[in-house]
VEXVOPA-149588 format. One line per 10 residues: number of its first residue (from 1); their letters; for each residue x, y, z of C-alpha. Coordinates in pm, 1 decimal, always signed. Each point is the difference from the previous one (the first is absolute). Layout:
NUM	a	X Y Z ~ ...
***
This chain:
1	xxxxxxxxxx	+8994.1 +7115.1 +9604.4 ~ -5.5 +1.8 +390.9 ~ -63.8 +413.9 -12.6 ~ -273.3 -53.5 -228.1 ~ -129.5 -256.2 +216.1 ~ +0.5 +142.3 +305.1 ~ -103.4 +347.9 -100.1 ~ -305.2 -181.8 -152.7 ~ -89.1 -161.2 +336.7 ~ +35.7 +274.0 +163.9
11	xxxxxxxxxx	-235.0 +232.1 -202.4 ~ -268.2 -290.1 +33.0 ~ +17.5 -11.6 +381.5 ~ -63.0 +378.3 -2.2 ~ -324.5 -34.5 -222.8 ~ -114.5 -258.4 +155.5 ~ +37.8 +162.0 +366.1 ~ -151.7 +319.6 -166.3 ~ -256.0 -168.8 -131.6 ~ -92.8 -182.2 +312.8
21	xxxxxxxxxx	+62.9 +308.5 +200.0 ~ -278.6 +197.9 -203.5 ~ -235.9 -322.7 +66.3 ~ +82.3 +25.6 +404.7 ~ -21.0 +373.7 -27.5 ~ -354.2 -3.6 -168.5 ~ -139.3 -288.5 +242.8 ~ +135.4 +194.1 +282.7 ~ +97.2 -91.1 +379.4 ~ +316.9 -224.2 -53.0
31	xxxxxxxxxx	+255.9 +304.3 +67.7 ~ +273.7 -277.7 +96.6 ~ -85.0 -171.4 -350.5 ~ +41.0 +330.4 -175.2 ~ +325.5 +87.3 +179.8 ~ +137.9 -359.1 -99.6 ~ -94.0 +74.4 -384.6 ~ +81.1 +366.4 -7.7 ~ +398.7 -165.9 +106.0 ~ -44.1 -277.2 -264.0
41	xxxxxxxxxx	-75.3 +247.1 -236.6 ~ +252.7 +254.5 +74.2 ~ +258.8 -232.2 +38.7 ~ -34.9 -199.5 -310.7 ~ -5.3 +365.8 -211.4 ~ +348.9 +75.3 +178.2 ~ +140.7 -348.0 -60.3 ~ -82.6 -18.5 -359.7 ~ +125.4 +355.9 -25.8 ~ +355.7 -75.1 +162.8
51	xxxxxxxxxx	+47.5 -352.5 -158.2 ~ -149.5 +202.5 -352.6 ~ +289.9 +267.4 +27.4 ~ +265.0 -226.4 +139.8 ~ -78.6 -278.7 -263.8 ~ -105.4 +113.1 -284.9 ~ +104.8 +344.3 -42.9 ~ +340.0 +99.1 -139.9 ~ +295.9 +78.5 +249.4 ~ +256.8 +163.2 +4.1
61	xxxxxxxxxx	+48.2 +399.4 +7.4 ~ -68.6 +137.4 -313.8 ~ +127.5 +375.5 -171.7 ~ -77.1 +128.4 -304.7 ~ +261.1 +157.8 -224.1 ~ -46.9 +360.4 -31.5 ~ +219.9 +258.2 -166.3 ~ +160.0 +274.1 +194.8 ~ -237.4 +338.4 +70.4 ~ +279.1 +324.1 -21.6
71	xxxxxxxxxx	-205.2 +314.0 +111.4 ~ +102.0 +320.0 -135.4 ~ +304.9 +127.7 +85.5 ~ -178.0 +291.6 +254.0 ~ -224.0 -253.5 +120.7 ~ +332.4 -179.1 +197.6 ~ +95.8 +318.8 +95.0 ~ -324.2 +82.3 +169.5 ~ -20.3 -326.6 +129.8 ~ +341.0 +53.8 +135.7
81	xxxxxx	-82.3 +315.6 +176.6 ~ -318.9 -95.9 +193.3 ~ +194.4 -324.1 +113.6 ~ +294.7 +256.1 +119.8 ~ -295.8 +209.9 +190.6 ~ -142.0 -332.8 +137.6
***
């Protein structure tokens, strides 16, 4: 649950900062506040996505089992010729 709460908190911070940024932009004449809110919005989004990926997504390399695909004999011979030619 730690990952869920962390990601949710980061997304809430990002949402609130985005709404504050929109309000500050409409009111105007506060570029420093807009910069801080933009940083919080993007930072919250980044932290939320990283937390989600590390704690909530399954980990480990997964490979899909597939049947071997054997090409035709003439295809293999042609490929070998092209490979040898360079």
